[in-house]
C-alpha positions as a LaTeX table, in Angstrom:
\begin{tabular}{lrrr}
\hline
Residue & $x$ (\AA) & $y$ (\AA) & $z$ (\AA) \\
\hline
Unk1 & 41.77 & 232.24 & 67.48 \\
Unk2 & 40.06 & 231.39 & 70.73 \\
Unk3 & 40.78 & 227.70 & 70.23 \\
Unk4 & 44.49 & 228.41 & 69.81 \\
Unk5 & 44.50 & 230.58 & 72.92 \\
Unk6 & 42.71 & 227.87 & 74.90 \\
Unk7 & 45.17 & 225.21 & 73.75 \\
Unk8 & 48.07 & 227.51 & 74.60 \\
Unk9 & 46.76 & 228.06 & 78.12 \\
Unk10 & 46.29 & 224.33 & 78.62 \\
Unk11 & 49.81 & 223.62 & 77.42 \\
Unk12 & 51.26 & 226.28 & 79.73 \\
Unk13 & 49.29 & 224.90 & 82.67 \\
Unk14 & 50.47 & 221.35 & 81.93 \\
Unk15 & 54.10 & 222.52 & 81.79 \\
Unk16 & 53.70 & 224.46 & 85.05 \\
Unk17 & 52.15 & 221.45 & 86.81 \\
Unk18 & 54.92 & 219.18 & 85.53 \\
Unk19 & 57.58 & 221.58 & 86.77 \\
Unk20 & 55.96 & 221.84 & 90.20 \\
Unk21 & 55.77 & 218.04 & 90.43 \\
Unk22 & 59.44 & 217.76 & 89.48 \\
Unk23 & 60.48 & 220.36 & 92.05 \\
Unk24 & 58.48 & 218.63 & 94.78 \\
Unk25 & 59.94 & 215.24 & 93.83 \\
Unk26 & 63.45 & 216.63 & 94.13 \\
Unk27 & 62.73 & 217.62 & 97.75 \\
Unk28 & 61.67 & 214.16 & 98.90 \\
Unk29 & 64.07 & 212.91 & 101.56 \\
Unk30 & 64.58 & 209.40 & 100.21 \\
Unk31 & 67.19 & 208.70 & 102.87 \\
Unk32 & 64.43 & 208.83 & 105.48 \\
Unk33 & 62.17 & 206.31 & 103.76 \\
Unk34 & 61.81 & 202.78 & 105.11 \\
Unk35 & 60.63 & 200.35 & 102.44 \\
Unk36 & 59.79 & 196.65 & 102.36 \\
Unk37 & 60.23 & 194.75 & 99.09 \\
Unk38 & 57.93 & 191.72 & 99.04 \\
Unk39 & 58.62 & 189.27 & 96.22 \\
Unk40 & 59.22 & 185.52 & 96.02 \\
Unk41 & 61.79 & 186.09 & 93.24 \\
Unk42 & 65.23 & 186.83 & 94.69 \\
Unk43 & 66.40 & 188.49 & 91.47 \\
Unk44 & 63.48 & 190.93 & 91.50 \\
Unk45 & 64.10 & 191.77 & 95.14 \\
Unk46 & 67.75 & 192.55 & 94.37 \\
Unk47 & 66.76 & 194.62 & 91.34 \\
Unk48 & 64.25 & 196.74 & 93.23 \\
Unk49 & 66.58 & 197.09 & 96.22 \\
Unk50 & 69.36 & 198.31 & 93.93 \\
Unk51 & 67.08 & 200.91 & 92.36 \\
Unk52 & 65.94 & 202.09 & 95.79 \\
Unk53 & 69.53 & 202.47 & 96.96 \\
Unk54 & 70.18 & 204.46 & 93.81 \\
Unk55 & 67.37 & 206.85 & 94.77 \\
Unk56 & 68.97 & 207.38 & 98.16 \\
Unk57 & 66.83 & 205.02 & 100.26 \\
Unk58 & 68.88 & 203.50 & 103.07 \\
Unk59 & 66.42 & 201.22 & 104.89 \\
Unk60 & 65.23 & 198.44 & 102.59 \\
Unk61 & 63.92 & 195.17 & 104.02 \\
Unk62 & 62.99 & 192.06 & 102.05 \\
Unk63 & 60.37 & 189.34 & 102.39 \\
Unk64 & 59.85 & 186.34 & 100.12 \\
Unk65 & 56.19 & 185.48 & 100.66 \\
Unk66 & 52.98 & 187.11 & 101.78 \\
Unk67 & 53.01 & 185.75 & 105.32 \\
Unk68 & 56.56 & 186.90 & 106.06 \\
Unk69 & 55.70 & 190.19 & 104.35 \\
Unk70 & 52.92 & 190.84 & 106.86 \\
Unk71 & 55.31 & 189.96 & 109.69 \\
Unk72 & 57.85 & 192.43 & 108.27 \\
Unk73 & 55.23 & 195.18 & 108.08 \\
Unk74 & 54.48 & 194.65 & 111.75 \\
Unk75 & 58.16 & 194.48 & 112.75 \\
Unk76 & 59.67 & 197.29 & 110.66 \\
Unk77 & 56.74 & 199.73 & 110.33 \\
Unk78 & 57.63 & 200.76 & 106.77 \\
Unk79 & 56.67 & 203.95 & 104.94 \\
Unk80 & 56.00 & 202.00 & 101.72 \\
Unk81 & 55.38 & 198.37 & 100.78 \\
Unk82 & 56.38 & 197.26 & 97.28 \\
Unk83 & 54.70 & 193.90 & 96.70 \\
Unk84 & 54.60 & 191.45 & 93.82 \\
Unk85 & 51.18 & 190.18 & 92.76 \\
Unk86 & 51.97 & 186.48 & 92.23 \\
Unk87 & 53.40 & 184.85 & 95.38 \\
Unk88 & 52.94 & 181.65 & 97.37 \\
Unk89 & 50.90 & 181.46 & 100.59 \\
Unk90 & 49.43 & 184.96 & 100.20 \\
Unk91 & 49.62 & 186.95 & 96.98 \\
Unk92 & 49.95 & 190.73 & 96.73 \\
Unk93 & 46.19 & 191.27 & 96.50 \\
Unk94 & 45.51 & 189.19 & 99.61 \\
Unk95 & 48.28 & 190.99 & 101.51 \\
Unk96 & 46.77 & 194.35 & 100.52 \\
Unk97 & 43.31 & 193.34 & 101.69 \\
Unk98 & 44.65 & 192.19 & 105.05 \\
Unk99 & 46.57 & 195.43 & 105.54 \\
Unk100 & 43.47 & 197.49 & 104.70 \\
Unk101 & 41.41 & 195.86 & 107.44 \\
Unk102 & 41.04 & 198.71 & 109.91 \\
Unk103 & 40.06 & 196.54 & 112.88 \\
Unk104 & 43.06 & 194.20 & 112.75 \\
Unk105 & 45.82 & 195.94 & 110.78 \\
Unk106 & 48.65 & 197.82 & 112.50 \\
Unk107 & 48.75 & 200.34 & 109.64 \\
Unk108 & 45.72 & 200.25 & 107.30 \\
Unk109 & 46.96 & 203.46 & 105.60 \\
Unk110 & 50.28 & 201.94 & 104.50 \\
Unk111 & 51.10 & 203.01 & 100.90 \\
Unk112 & 51.25 & 199.90 & 98.70 \\
Unk113 & 52.82 & 199.69 & 95.25 \\
Unk114 & 51.78 & 196.48 & 93.48 \\
Unk115 & 54.19 & 195.01 & 90.93 \\
Unk116 & 52.83 & 192.71 & 88.23 \\
Unk117 & 53.45 & 191.39 & 84.76 \\
Unk118 & 49.80 & 191.95 & 83.82 \\
Unk119 & 48.28 & 195.24 & 82.63 \\
Unk120 & 44.76 & 194.19 & 81.56 \\
Unk121 & 41.89 & 196.38 & 82.72 \\
Unk122 & 40.46 & 193.55 & 84.86 \\
Unk123 & 43.77 & 193.29 & 86.72 \\
Unk124 & 43.99 & 197.05 & 87.24 \\
Unk125 & 40.44 & 197.13 & 88.64 \\
Unk126 & 41.10 & 194.14 & 90.91 \\
Unk127 & 44.19 & 195.84 & 92.35 \\
Unk128 & 42.33 & 199.11 & 92.78 \\
Unk129 & 39.41 & 197.43 & 94.56 \\
Unk130 & 41.80 & 195.69 & 96.97 \\
Unk131 & 43.15 & 199.08 & 98.07 \\
Unk132 & 46.46 & 199.33 & 96.18 \\
Unk133 & 47.90 & 202.86 & 95.92 \\
Unk134 & 49.94 & 202.42 & 92.75 \\
Unk135 & 50.24 & 199.81 & 90.00 \\
Unk136 & 53.67 & 199.03 & 88.46 \\
Unk137 & 53.88 & 196.78 & 85.39 \\
Unk138 & 57.00 & 194.76 & 84.62 \\
Unk139 & 59.60 & 195.15 & 83.29 \\
Unk140 & 60.47 & 197.62 & 86.01 \\
Unk141 & 62.41 & 200.75 & 85.08 \\
Unk142 & 64.06 & 203.22 & 87.43 \\
Unk143 & 61.84 & 206.07 & 86.19 \\
Unk144 & 58.55 & 204.25 & 86.66 \\
Unk145 & 59.47 & 203.04 & 90.14 \\
Unk146 & 60.67 & 206.53 & 91.05 \\
Unk147 & 57.42 & 208.07 & 89.77 \\
Unk148 & 55.31 & 205.65 & 91.85 \\
Unk149 & 57.26 & 206.47 & 95.01 \\
Unk150 & 56.92 & 210.21 & 94.36 \\
Unk151 & 53.19 & 209.72 & 93.88 \\
Unk152 & 52.57 & 207.95 & 97.20 \\
Unk153 & 54.84 & 210.28 & 99.19 \\
Unk154 & 54.31 & 213.71 & 97.65 \\
Unk155 & 50.77 & 213.26 & 96.32 \\
Unk156 & 48.98 & 210.67 & 98.48 \\
Unk157 & 45.41 & 209.94 & 97.45 \\
Unk158 & 42.80 & 210.57 & 100.16 \\
Unk159 & 41.41 & 207.49 & 101.86 \\
Unk160 & 37.70 & 206.79 & 101.70 \\
Unk161 & 35.25 & 204.32 & 103.18 \\
Unk162 & 32.20 & 202.86 & 101.46 \\
Unk163 & 29.87 & 200.02 & 102.35 \\
Unk164 & 32.34 & 197.43 & 101.05 \\
Unk165 & 35.63 & 199.25 & 100.58 \\
Unk166 & 38.31 & 201.00 & 102.62 \\
Unk167 & 41.40 & 202.46 & 100.97 \\
Unk168 & 42.74 & 205.22 & 98.75 \\
Unk169 & 40.26 & 207.01 & 96.49 \\
Unk170 & 39.74 & 204.69 & 93.51 \\
Unk171 & 38.72 & 207.26 & 90.91 \\
Unk172 & 42.19 & 208.73 & 90.36 \\
Unk173 & 43.75 & 205.26 & 90.33 \\
Unk174 & 41.68 & 204.11 & 87.37 \\
Unk175 & 42.25 & 207.36 & 85.50 \\
Unk176 & 46.03 & 207.06 & 85.85 \\
Unk177 & 46.34 & 203.33 & 85.14 \\
Unk178 & 43.71 & 202.71 & 82.50 \\
Unk179 & 42.34 & 204.95 & 79.77 \\
Unk180 & 38.91 & 203.33 & 79.54 \\
Unk181 & 35.73 & 204.66 & 81.10 \\
Unk182 & 34.08 & 203.42 & 84.26 \\
Unk183 & 31.68 & 205.30 & 86.50 \\
Unk184 & 31.08 & 204.42 & 90.13 \\
Unk185 & 27.72 & 205.04 & 91.77 \\
Unk186 & 28.64 & 204.42 & 95.39 \\
Unk187 & 28.79 & 207.04 & 98.11 \\
Unk188 & 32.32 & 207.52 & 99.46 \\
Unk189 & 32.97 & 208.89 & 102.94 \\
Unk190 & 36.35 & 210.63 & 103.45 \\
Unk191 & 38.48 & 209.12 & 106.21 \\
Unk192 & 40.46 & 211.13 & 108.74 \\
Unk193 & 44.09 & 210.47 & 107.88 \\
Unk194 & 45.81 & 213.37 & 109.59 \\
Unk195 & 48.56 & 211.15 & 110.99 \\
Unk196 & 49.40 & 209.73 & 107.55 \\
Unk197 & 49.46 & 213.16 & 105.92 \\
Unk198 & 51.69 & 214.52 & 108.66 \\
Unk199 & 54.10 & 211.64 & 108.18 \\
Unk200 & 54.30 & 212.01 & 104.40 \\
Unk201 & 54.67 & 215.78 & 104.71 \\
Unk202 & 57.65 & 215.24 & 107.01 \\
Unk203 & 59.36 & 213.23 & 104.26 \\
Unk204 & 59.23 & 216.17 & 101.86 \\
Unk205 & 61.84 & 218.83 & 102.48 \\
Unk206 & 59.98 & 222.15 & 102.58 \\
Unk207 & 63.08 & 224.18 & 101.87 \\
Unk208 & 63.22 & 225.54 & 98.34 \\
Unk209 & 66.99 & 225.06 & 98.28 \\
\hline
\end{tabular}
């Protein structure tokens, strides 16, 4: 029937997209990534650092609070920031908002993966509206961390600017992190991010093997 044919085509397309994503992920040069792990919990920092080393990342720097995290971003110029939500001095949301300030931030396009023990819709929306790229709920697994890194490197979301927001496009974030419905009525202006796209493209090996 036509319905069966339509479902078959959708399934084939989904498999093809998954295979392309897997192939692209396998070409990411993890050894060239520079990552900062920002967490006030020493055990969590060691856990994430160990997983990153397992992926092939060689440059991993640590910071134990929001203020030192911002200093580390300025000093080490990372490709990715992995930040915990709950921290003293400045939490992960406040750090994200400061980084996204175009007028004062050294790298407002920095990919940010926010780690948290909370998965409620309100939390997801708060992280999205601060400008977080990806949302990672504890307990952390190697696969979920790997998938978030692949997402920000191989499939970066375009940055937009609205009257009260600057950061990665929020529509895909909500779709991927929460299954509920929410419609936005604001007008989003795409932001020129050629430098960021060139940098992320350089981290993906174009050779097919």
